[in-house]
LOKOL-523342 format. One record per residue: residue number from 1; x, y, z of N, C-alpha, C, CB in turn. Coordinates in steps of 0.001 Angstrom, whole numbers. Glycine has a CB too. Example, Ala and Ser with C-alpha at 12.3 -4.5 7.8 and 13.67 -1.06 7.14 Angstrom:
PT num    n_px    n_py    n_pz   ca_px   ca_py   ca_pz    c_px    c_py    c_pz   cb_px   cb_py   cb_pz
PT   1   13190   -5690    7800   12300   -4500    7800   13200   -3300    7800   11308   -4473    9046
PT   2   12850   -2250    7080   13670   -1060    7140   12900      30    7870   14084    -598    5725
This chain:
PT num    n_px    n_py    n_pz   ca_px   ca_py   ca_pz    c_px    c_py    c_pz   cb_px   cb_py   cb_pz
PT   1  142549 -128628   60700  143509 -128409   59605  144792 -129176   59886  143814 -126895   59424
PT   2  145206 -129948   58885  146467 -130674   58997  147548 -129910   58236  146327 -132130   58452
PT   3  148805 -130113   58665  149902 -129352   58104  151016 -130286   57653  150430 -128339   59122
PT   4  151390 -130129   56370  152446 -130956   55790  153441 -130058   55064  151854 -132022   54822
PT   5  154589 -130622   54718  155593 -129829   54018  156736 -130676   53522  156119 -128744   54912
PT   6  157726 -130000   52958  158916 -130674   52440  160149 -129905   52883  158868 -130793   50890
PT   7  161217 -130659   53215  162497 -130027   53525  163557 -130545   52550  162916 -130307   55006
PT   8  164550 -129727   52301  165653 -130083   51425  166328 -128808   50962  165169 -130927   50219
PT   9  167298 -128922   50097  167937 -127769   49477  168808 -128253   48317  168783 -126970   50517
PT  10  168543 -127779   47092  167483 -126845   46693  166143 -127563   46524  167864 -126133   45386
PT  11  165078 -126768   46363  163747 -127352   46190  163004 -126794   44976  162924 -127119   47435
PT  12  163704 -126028   44156  163054 -125434   42990  162549 -126454   41989  163997 -124510   42307
PT  13  163107 -127664   42009  162727 -128708   41059  161536 -129529   41540  163902 -129623   40802
PT  14  161215 -129429   42821  160281 -130381   43440  158837 -130189   42984  160346 -130257   44944
PT  15  158152 -131311   42768  156733 -131311   42408  155846 -131699   43586  156488 -132261   41246
PT  16  156438 -131864   44762  155683 -132383   45907  154532 -131465   46315  156612 -132586   47089
PT  17  154775 -130180   46408  153715 -129251   46819  152538 -129330   45858  154251 -127806   46885
PT  18  152833 -129317   44559  151774 -129403   43539  151003 -130711   43680  152374 -129290   42114
PT  19  151736 -131811   43850  151079 -133125   43952  150130 -133174   45147  152131 -134247   44073
PT  20  150615 -132783   46322  149794 -132933   47525  148659 -131915   47574  150660 -132795   48768
PT  21  148879 -130701   47119  147787 -129726   47120  146665 -130147   46184  148305 -128347   46721
PT  22  147024 -130712   45034  145987 -131217   44116  145209 -132360   44761  146620 -131693   42785
PT  23  145923 -133211   45468  145248 -134347   46085  144375 -133907   47271  146280 -135384   46545
PT  24  144846 -132918   48031  144020 -132371   49113  142700 -131857   48540  144772 -131232   49863
PT  25  142804 -131100   47441  141604 -130515   46826  140677 -131591   46277  141995 -129549   45706
PT  26  141248 -132590   45620  140442 -133640   44997  139702 -134475   46028  141318 -134538   44145
PT  27  140295 -134650   47202  139698 -135525   48212  139049 -134745   49354  140752 -136457   48770
PT  28  138949 -133431   49197  138273 -132614   50203  138967 -132581   51545  136894 -133103   50391
PT  29  140282 -132585   51517  141073 -132592   52751  141408 -131163   53163  142370 -133420   52571
PT  30  141188 -130859   54430  141560 -129556   54973  143013 -129629   55439  140608 -129135   56148
PT  31  143906 -129227   54564  145331 -129317   54874  146106 -128316   54032  145858 -130748   54633
PT  32  147300 -127978   54502  148183 -127136   53714  149538 -127811   53574  148331 -125742   54356
PT  33  150332 -127287   52638  151637 -127886   52325  152616 -126754   52068  151552 -128855   51085
PT  34  153700 -126741   52835  154663 -125651   52752  156052 -126162   52373  154724 -124901   54078
PT  35  156835 -125283   51753  158192 -125608   51295  159206 -124988   52254  158431 -125098   49835
PT  36  160193 -125793   52650  161195 -125324   53604  162595 -125682   53108  160943 -125932   55005
PT  37  163274 -124697   52494  164664 -124883   52090  165542 -124605   53316  165047 -123939   50876
PT  38  166075 -125655   53899  166844 -125513   55131  168336 -125423   54854  166561 -126676   56065
PT  39  168988 -124509   55544  170443 -124380   55422  171174 -125437   56237  170887 -122993   55863
PT  40  170515 -125956   57265  171112 -126977   58124  170011 -127905   58620  171877 -126331   59323
PT  41  170333 -129175   58798  169305 -130154   59168  168684 -129858   60527  169897 -131551   59175
PT  42  169441 -129249   61450  168882 -128968   62779  167722 -127968   62728  169974 -128435   63697
PT  43  167604 -127255   61604  166483 -126327   61441  165151 -127052   61313  166705 -125450   60223
PT  44  165199 -128370   61197  163958 -129146   61103  163257 -129261   62452  164249 -130538   60553
PT  45  163958 -129036   63543  163402 -129286   64879  162077 -128554   65117  164408 -128870   65941
PT  46  161982 -127246   64885  160680 -126591   65093  159597 -127073   64130  160835 -125096   64953
PT  47  160011 -127510   62936  159030 -128014   61968  158408 -129320   62444  159685 -128217   60595
PT  48  159191 -130138   63126  158666 -131408   63642  157574 -131171   64684  159803 -132249   64252
PT  49  157619 -130027   65339  156575 -129679   66307  155336 -129098   65631  157116 -128686   67324
PT  50  155551 -128396   64508  154449 -127682   63866  153713 -128495   62817  154962 -126440   63240
PT  51  154431 -129404   62137  153844 -130117   61001  153469 -131542   61366  154810 -130124   59826
PT  52  152373 -132020   60775  151974 -133416   60970  152883 -134357   60194  150517 -133623   60543
PT  53  153273 -133939   58983  154098 -134805   58147  155031 -134020   57257  153231 -135694   57306
PT  54  156112 -134684   56883  157135 -134064   56051  157589 -135011   54949  158328 -133637   56902
PT  55  157820 -134462   53767  158635 -135143   52775  160058 -134637   52959  158109 -134894   51308
PT  56  161021 -135517   52752  162427 -135162   52958  163191 -135488   51681  163037 -135922   54191
PT  57  163925 -134498   51188  164735 -134741   50002  166166 -134315   50273  164165 -133993   48779
PT  58  167008 -134454   49246  168437 -134173   49361  168674 -132763   49911  169124 -134333   47993
PT  59  169630 -132586   50822  170627 -133568   51280  170355 -134125   52674  171989 -132941   51265
PT  60  169078 -134221   53070  168764 -134500   54469  168151 -135870   54753  167846 -133469   54960
PT  61  168148 -136771   53773  167489 -138056   53984  168174 -138908   55050  167438 -138819   52688
PT  62  169465 -138785   55161  170194 -139491   56218  170319 -138631   57458  171580 -139908   55730
PT  63  170605 -137353   57253  170895 -136456   58369  169714 -136253   59308  171339 -135129   57843
PT  64  168491 -136413   58817  167317 -136181   59657  167085 -137287   60683  166095 -136039   58791
PT  65  167660 -138451   60445  167311 -139628   61252  167529 -139442   62761  168118 -140806   60783
PT  66  168605 -138833   63220  168794 -138665   64664  167769 -137743   65329  170166 -138133   64924
PT  67  167037 -136970   64533  166074 -136021   65082  164679 -136623   65237  166002 -134798   64201
PT  68  164512 -137875   64829  163204 -138518   64871  163077 -139430   66090  162964 -139317   63587
PT  69  161842 -139639   66527  161601 -140494   67688  161642 -141972   67325  160262 -140157   68317
PT  70  161307 -142270   66069  161225 -143665   65643  161570 -143756   64157  159805 -144252   65918
PT  71  162236 -144850   63775  162555 -145109   62371  161966 -146463   61992  164105 -145078   62120
PT  72  161173 -146464   60925  160624 -147707   60393  161767 -148679   60062  159755 -147427   59131
PT  73  161509 -149973   60229  162543 -150993   60040  163168 -150941   58649  161961 -152369   60283
PT  74  162336 -150778   57611  162867 -150725   56247  163718 -149483   56037  161728 -150756   55227
PT  75  163260 -148340   56546  164037 -147106   56424  165376 -147241   57131  163256 -145915   56996
PT  76  165374 -147912   58268  166631 -148112   58997  167572 -149013   58200  166361 -148721   60393
PT  77  167022 -150049   57582  167853 -150950   56780  168448 -150223   55577  167032 -152159   56309
PT  78  167652 -149380   54944  168134 -148608   53801  169149 -147558   54249  166958 -147935   53073
PT  79  168879 -146957   55403  169770 -145911   55898  169366 -144524   55439  171173 -146188   55460
PT  80  168069 -144350   55167  167577 -143045   54730  166080 -142928   54916  167936 -142801   53274
PT  81  165627 -141705   55158  164206 -141404   55387  163778 -140336   54391  163948 -140928   56865
PT  82  162655 -140557   53718  162134 -139511   52847  160711 -139094   53206  162176 -139974   51418
PT  83  160133 -139738   54232  158799 -139384   54714  158811 -139415   56239  157711 -140355   54142
PT  84  158257 -138363   56845  158123 -138309   58304  156663 -138054   58640  159041 -137201   58924
PT  85  156120 -138851   59547  154768 -138608   60057  154792 -138769   61563  153727 -139575   59409
PT  86  154412 -137695   62249  154390 -137702   63722  155729 -138184   64290  153242 -138602   64240
PT  87  156811 -137629   63755  158178 -137899   64227  158657 -139335   63977  158261 -137607   65699
PT  88  157943 -140059   63124  158385 -141400   62732  158841 -141344   61279  157240 -142463   62923
PT  89  160032 -141906   61002  160595 -141850   59667  160336 -143106   58852  162058 -141609   59753
PT  90  160031 -142909   57566  159761 -144003   56642  160557 -143792   55353  158242 -144109   56341
PT  91  160673 -144846   54560  161270 -144719   53232  160308 -145266   52190  162631 -145457   53160
PT  92  159818 -144376   51347  158959 -144800   50237  159697 -144691   48905  157672 -143957   50199
PT  93  160913 -144120   48916  161696 -143997   47688  161950 -145345   47027  163016 -143318   47982
PT  94  162246 -146347   47842  162582 -147647   47256  161386 -148249   46534  163080 -148610   48337
PT  95  160184 -147994   47049  158966 -148485   46397  158786 -147781   45059  157721 -148263   47301
PT  96  159087 -146484   45034  159021 -145736   43784  160026 -146236   42764  159250 -144270   44044
PT  97  161256 -146504   43217  162296 -146999   42311  161932 -148371   41768  163652 -147059   43028
PT  98  161391 -149212   42616  160982 -150552   42169  159889 -150450   41104  160483 -151400   43369
PT  99  158942 -149564   41312  157865 -149391   40338  158411 -148881   39002  156803 -148419   40882
PT 100  159368 -147959   39067  159905 -147362   37846  160755 -148337   37044  160722 -146141   38187
PT 101  161410 -149260   37733  162381 -150132   37065  161896 -151545   36775  163596 -150216   37886
PT 102  160856 -151991   37428  160472 -153400   37326  160136 -153820   35893  159283 -153673   38226
PT 103  159444 -152956   35149  159075 -153323   33770  160307 -153443   32889  158109 -152286   33174
PT 104  161188 -152459   32970  162391 -152481   32142  163281 -153677   32464  163174 -151191   32324
PT 105  163386 -154018   33738  164251 -155124   34123  163656 -156469   33730  164508 -155089   35616
PT 106  162345 -156572   33729  161727 -157840   33337  162001 -158154   31871  160217 -157800   33590
PT 107  162176 -157098   31075  162430 -157295   29645  163819 -157867   29381  162271 -155979   28901
PT 108  164740 -157699   30331  166103 -158208   30138  166465 -159260   31190  167113 -157050   30188
PT 109  165466 -159739   31920  165732 -160636   33041  166306 -161985   32617  164469 -160856   33817
PT 110  166116 -162349   31329  166641 -163638   30871  168104 -163533   30443  165798 -164168   29712
PT 111  168662 -162333   30537  170068 -162138   30189  170905 -162108   31464  170263 -160829   29373
PT 112  171773 -163080   31683  172579 -163112   32905  173345 -161830   33154  173539 -164251   32848
PT 113  173851 -161216   32086  174634 -159990   32256  173777 -158843   32774  175284 -159593   30937
PT 114  172464 -158909   32539  171576 -157843   32971  171350 -157849   34473  170259 -157954   32260
PT 115  171913 -158819   35157  171767 -158894   36606  172741 -157985   37349  171957 -160314   37061
PT 116  173619 -157302   36602  174622 -156431   37207  174192 -154976   37032  176025 -156674   36577
PT 117  174293 -154206   38116  173869 -152806   38056  174893 -151908   38731  172493 -152627   38714
PT 118  174935 -150663   38248  175737 -149625   38876  174798 -148563   39429  176754 -149008   37871
PT 119  175020 -148154   40667  174298 -147043   41264  175291 -145906   41451  173626 -147452   42623
PT 120  175026 -144787   40807  175912 -143625   40887  175470 -142739   42043  175912 -142826   39551
PT 121  176343 -142620   43057  176016 -141813   44221  175920 -142643   45481  174726 -141079   43997
PT 122  176048 -141970   46614  176042 -142676   47902  175063 -142077   48904  177430 -142671   48496
PT 123  174221 -141156   48468  173280 -140500   49372  172022 -141311   49627  172901 -139164   48822
PT 124  171018 -140638   50188  169783 -141318   50552  169041 -141926   49383  168890 -140377   51248
PT 125  168988 -141216   48253  168311 -141756   47067  169045 -142982   46552  168215 -140689   45956
PT 126  170378 -142912   46555  171179 -144047   46086  170932 -145278   46949  172673 -143692   46091
PT 127  170839 -145079   48236  170587 -146205   49146  169242 -146866   48844  170623 -145728   50612
PT 128  168229 -146036   48572  166897 -146569   48282  166864 -147298   46945  165867 -145446   48284
PT 129  167524 -146747   45928  167548 -147385   44612  168331 -148690   44676  168163 -146441   43557
PT 130  169421 -148701   45394  170197 -149941   45580  169321 -151014   46223  171460 -149681   46456
PT 131  168593 -150640   47254  167702 -151568   47957  166654 -152124   46993  167013 -150865   49155
PT 132  166062 -151237   46171  165034 -151660   45206  165611 -152607   44166  164415 -150441   44511
PT 133  166781 -152273   43635  167412 -153131   42626  167731 -154511   43199  168696 -152475   42091
PT 134  168194 -154548   44422  168488 -155842   45056  167217 -156653   45259  169195 -155635   46404
PT 135  166117 -155972   45593  164834 -156667   45723  164373 -157224   44369  163765 -155714   46298
PT 136  164826 -156597   43288  164489 -157064   41941  165493 -158088   41421  164415 -155885   40983
PT 137  166399 -158527   42289  167320 -159601   41936  168620 -159163   41299  166652 -160522   41031
PT 138  168958 -157880   41425  170181 -157370   40811  171362 -157445   41776  169976 -155930   40344
PT 139  172546 -157593   41199  173790 -157433   41949  174261 -155998   41711  174892 -158495   41508
PT 140  174408 -155235   42780  174616 -153797   42655  176002 -153391   43157  173536 -153038   43426
PT 141  176667 -152545   42367  177902 -151900   42792  177659 -150395   42851  179086 -152245   41827
PT 142  178091 -149777   43945  177904 -148342   44153  179152 -147594   43689  177602 -148031   45645
PT 143  178925 -146520   42943  180023 -145719   42411  180074 -144382   43151  179859 -145499   40877
PT 144  181253 -144045   43656  181437 -142817   44424  182606 -142015   43866  181668 -143137   45912
PT 145  182595 -140719   44114  183735 -139878   43741  184940 -140168   44630  183357 -138391   43831
PT 146  184666 -140631   45859  185740 -140843   46827  185989 -142327   47052  185406 -140160   48155
PT 147  187231 -142719   46990  187590 -144118   47202  187223 -144525   48629  189106 -144349   46936
PT 148  186615 -145698   48760  186235 -146202   50073  184793 -145924   50449  187122 -145617   51101
PT 149  184132 -144967   49760  182737 -144668   50074  181773 -145561   49310  182435 -143217   49771
PT 150  182248 -146149   48209  181428 -147062   47426  182251 -148273   47049  180869 -146370   46169
PT 151  181745 -149035   46105  182489 -150206   45619  183514 -149822   44568  181531 -151245   45044
PT 152  183198 -148755   43817  184058 -148301   42727  184105 -146779   42713  183558 -148843   41364
PT 153  185173 -146229   42172  185205 -144803   41865  184890 -144632   40382  186595 -144170   42227
PT 154  184649 -143413   39968  184358 -143154   38558  185548 -143514   37673  183978 -141684   38353
PT 155  186753 -143336   38211  187960 -143671   37458  188085 -145178   37221  189193 -143158   38194
PT 156  187398 -145965   38015  187478 -147423   37898  186402 -148020   36993  187377 -148044   39262
PT 157  185643 -147169   36323  184606 -147658   35403  185245 -147983   34056  183461 -146603   35230
PT 158  185783 -149166   33965  186463 -149623   32758  185443 -150108   31725  187469 -150747   33094
PT 159  185939 -150397   30539  185083 -150958   29490  184457 -152269   29967  185893 -151188   28187
PT 160  185228 -153079   30660  184725 -154363   31154  183572 -154153   32135  185857 -155161   31827
PT 161  183738 -153213   33053  182686 -152937   34036  181431 -152432   33338  183168 -151906   35079
PT 162  181587 -151516   32412  180444 -150920   31728  179695 -151945   30877  180902 -149759   30858
PT 163  180424 -152856   30275  179768 -153883   29461  179058 -154915   30331  180789 -154578   28558
PT 164  179597 -155159   31512  179009 -156146   32417  177746 -155600   33089  180031 -156566   33480
PT 165  177762 -154331   33417  176648 -153730   34166  175659 -153100   33203  177163 -152672   35176
PT 166  174597 -153791   32943  173638 -153353   31931  172626 -152333   32469  172902 -154553   31376
PT 167  172561 -152168   33768  171645 -151198   34374  172483 -150158   35117  170620 -151902   35346
PT 168  172269 -148884   34797  173011 -147796   35440  172007 -146768   35955  174034 -147136   34446
PT 169  172066 -146504   37250  171116 -145581   37886  171841 -144342   38392  170372 -146274   39048
PT 170  171422 -143184   37914  171972 -141933   38423  171189 -141480   39635  171958 -140846   37341
PT 171  171843 -141503   40796  171205 -141081   42040  171909 -139856   42617  171208 -142229   43063
PT 172  172612 -139137   41755  173246 -137879   42134  172354 -136731   41671  174682 -137760   41521
PT 173  172601 -135505   42149  171817 -134357   41658  172322 -133787   40346  171813 -133269   42687
PT 174  173328 -134394   39748  173901 -133868   38511  172883 -133927   37369  175169 -134653   38133
PT 175  172598 -132757   36810  171626 -132664   35722  170284 -132125   36155  171435 -133998   35102
PT 176  170100 -131960   37473  168814 -131475   37979  168694 -129967   37779  168649 -131831   39471
PT 177  167493 -129511   37454  167215 -128091   37324  167686 -127360   38576  165711 -127848   37082
PT 178  168429 -126249   38469  168752 -125457   37284  170120 -125781   36670  168701 -124004   37635
PT 179  170653 -126967   36944  171981 -127341   36428  171845 -128421   35352  172898 -127844   37581
PT 180  171014 -128130   34357  170678 -129121   33331  171859 -129560   32473  169617 -128572   32444
PT 181  172914 -128772   32437  174059 -129105   31574  175030 -130103   32215  174811 -127839   31214
PT 182  174805 -130451   33456  175717 -131357   34150  175293 -132813   33958  175773 -131014   35645
PT 183  176255 -133713   34065  175953 -135146   34002  177057 -135914   34719  175812 -135630   32522
PT 184  176759 -137122   35198  177790 -137938   35848  178940 -138233   34892  177188 -139250   36365
PT 185  180134 -138301   35435  181343 -138500   34634  181621 -139991   34459  182555 -137800   35292
PT 186  180841 -140614   33574  181039 -142029   33271  181429 -142166   31802  179755 -142859   33587
PT 187  182058 -143271   31393  182449 -143453   29988  181248 -143860   29122  183561 -144518   29879
PT 188  180516 -142868   28639  179290 -143107   27878  179547 -143866   26579  178611 -141790   27571
PT 189  180780 -143833   26099  181067 -144504   24822  180837 -146006   24887  182498 -144232   24402
PT 190  180752 -146563   26092  180544 -148002   26224  179088 -148374   26544  181452 -148545   27301
PT 191  178205 -147378   26479  176773 -147643   26614  176257 -148193   25285  175990 -146348   27030
PT 192  175388 -149207   25357  174844 -149831   24154  173324 -149940   24246  175467 -151221   23939
PT 193  172749 -150495   23191  171299 -150707   23164  170850 -151729   24195  170862 -151153   21782
PT 194  171780 -152471   24767  171434 -153468   25777  171366 -152878   27187  172440 -154597   25748
PT 195  171688 -151603   27317  171695 -150961   28631  170336 -150344   28973  172778 -149890   28682
PT 196  170092 -150234   30266  168976 -149451   30805  169582 -148354   31665  167966 -150348   31635
PT 197  169285 -147092   31336  169742 -145963   32139  168550 -145362   32873  170446 -144894   31254
PT 198  168666 -145302   34183  167600 -144754   35028  168122 -143527   35756  167083 -145816   36043
PT 199  167335 -142468   35784  167718 -141250   36487  166647 -140920   37518  167919 -140068   35495
PT 200  167056 -140705   38764  166098 -140312   39805  165496 -138935   39533  166777 -140315   41174
PT 201  166172 -138146   38722  165721 -136784   38419  164518 -136815   37473  166872 -135957   37796
PT 202  163522 -135961   37759  162365 -135850   36863  162190 -134433   36327  161098 -136282   37588
PT 203  163021 -133512   36761  162968 -132137   36292  164392 -131646   36064  162216 -131224   37305
PT 204  164873 -131640   34797  164126 -131781   33537  163716 -133229   33255  164963 -131257   32375
PT 205  162792 -133355   32308  162268 -134674   31958  163353 -135583   31393  161135 -134539   30955
PT 206  164262 -134994   30605  165344 -135787   30022  166674 -135106   30343  165157 -135952   28473
PT 207  167428 -135686   31251  168720 -135129   31644  169786 -135434   30593  169149 -135684   33011
PT 208  170935 -134785   30724  172063 -135071   29833  172478 -136540   29955  173262 -134144   30158
PT 209  172404 -137082   31167  172710 -138495   31405  171820 -139387   30542  172531 -138845   32899
PT 210  170518 -139109   30549  169589 -139900   29737  169779 -139643   28248  168149 -139593   30133
PT 211  170077 -138409   27883  170315 -138096   26472  171502 -138892   25925  170564 -136587   26292
PT 212  172555 -138996   26728  173733 -139757   26302  173378 -141229   26086  174863 -139629   27344
PT 213  172537 -141771   26961  172102 -143152   26801  171220 -143330   25576  171361 -143612   28037
PT 214  170305 -142390   25371  169385 -142469   24234  170134 -142419   22912  168364 -141336   24295
PT 215  171191 -141594   22837  172007 -141494   21620  172558 -142856   21207  173163 -140507   21832
PT 216  172799 -143690   22208  173445 -144984   21956  172446 -146132   21950  174516 -145247   23000
PT 217  171173 -145797   21926  170131 -146812   21799  169688 -147467   23085  170589 -147848   20895
PT 218  170162 -146954   24234  169795 -147545   25517  168338 -147232   25873  170731 -147036   26621
PT 219  167742 -148095   26669  166434 -147812   27262  166649 -146766   28344  165759 -149115   27847
PT 220  165831 -145695   28337  165999 -144654   29351  164716 -144481   30161  166398 -143319   28693
PT 221  164891 -144202   31445  163764 -144041   32363  164083 -142868   33283  163493 -145358   33188
PT 222  163210 -141859   33313  163455 -140756   34241  162756 -141004   35579  162977 -139427   33630
PT 223  162854 -140035   36485  162370 -140249   37846  160907 -139952   38074  163150 -139435   38763
PT 224  160145 -139659   37007  158743 -139270   37188  157909 -140379   37823  158137 -138880   35851
PT 225  158057 -141601   37312  157268 -142704   37871  157706 -143011   39297  157401 -143964   36995
PT 226  159000 -142908   39549  159493 -143098   40912  158865 -142069   41844  161034 -142994   40956
PT 227  158822 -140813   41404  158227 -139760   42225  156762 -140048   42524  158360 -138409   41531
PT 228  155995 -140382   41487  154564 -140594   41676  154287 -141785   42588  153882 -140801   40331
PT 229  155025 -142871   42385  154803 -144070   43202  155182 -143832   44652  155599 -145248   42648
PT 230  156298 -143127   44896  156685 -142873   46284  155727 -141879   46941  158130 -142343   46350
PT 231  155204 -140921   46147  154264 -139941   46696  152955 -140611   47118  153983 -138834   45665
PT 232  152499 -141579   46328  151288 -142318   46702  151498 -143066   48015  150890 -143306   45587
PT 233  152681 -143640   48192  152994 -144333   49444  153115 -143337   50597  154299 -145143   49300
PT 234  153678 -142159   50311  153797 -141125   51344  152410 -140699   51825  154581 -139900   50806
PT 235  151466 -140587   50902  150082 -140229   51261  149518 -141225   52283  149179 -140194   49991
PT 236  149785 -142494   52051  149322 -143520   52988  149975 -143353   54352  149612 -144919   52436
PT 237  151276 -143054   54366  151995 -142869   55630  151473 -141653   56382  153501 -142721   55375
PT 238  151068 -140624   55632  150566 -139403   56255  149193 -139607   56914  150480 -138293   55216
PT 239  148499 -140678   56532  147189 -140984   57108  146273 -139753   57054  147345 -141475   58569
PT 240  146221 -139174   55869  145488 -137944   55683  143996 -138157   55942  145716 -137404   54276
PT 241  143407 -137251   56707  141992 -137379   57073  141184 -136275   56408  141811 -137327   58612
PT 242  140077 -136681   55794  139198 -135675   55160  138158 -135188   56149  138501 -136258   53904
């Protein structure tokens, strides 16, 4: 019997347990999957001894790294881990983000202005999405609540910036279940039909952030495809045996 699980807080929105248990059943794998809402990252230590593999979500994608024996080169470059197997950390989030965004970006790739993107947030998901966007040829600016943590603060999102940056990715937890009424504090009035709004959140299916973009004719993409693509890569990292 193999043992897998997920750590983070909160985890009420997560589909990981459902995804992996269905796949275990479909492929005849003798394994279980448990949910671990940790109050502190150091609580992961006993889990690393008990579990073969872990999915890692907010707020521990960066914080878990010192507790691992090895970090994959790409995960180290990104600065975040969302998959652990046998105490080795990997990042599959960026692969998920690339899969979710590549089609939408190809549709606007002939527009020079579409090469500019804003990533909202500075955590592990934001790092992975930034990495994916750069791999897709985008110039990315990170937006943070605190000056000095990113390239811009929310107060610095002028009309000029919003018109120049045709791709905006929400990598914050704002709008995630059970806080569906929240959204990033950006000037939505300058969103147009030429914009692509991407949200890492997949529960709810359409966040307030995406609703604001849809009202203005923007292309909207939620985090469902990102989740599925990264989960498929996580399965490979787990080296699940039937």
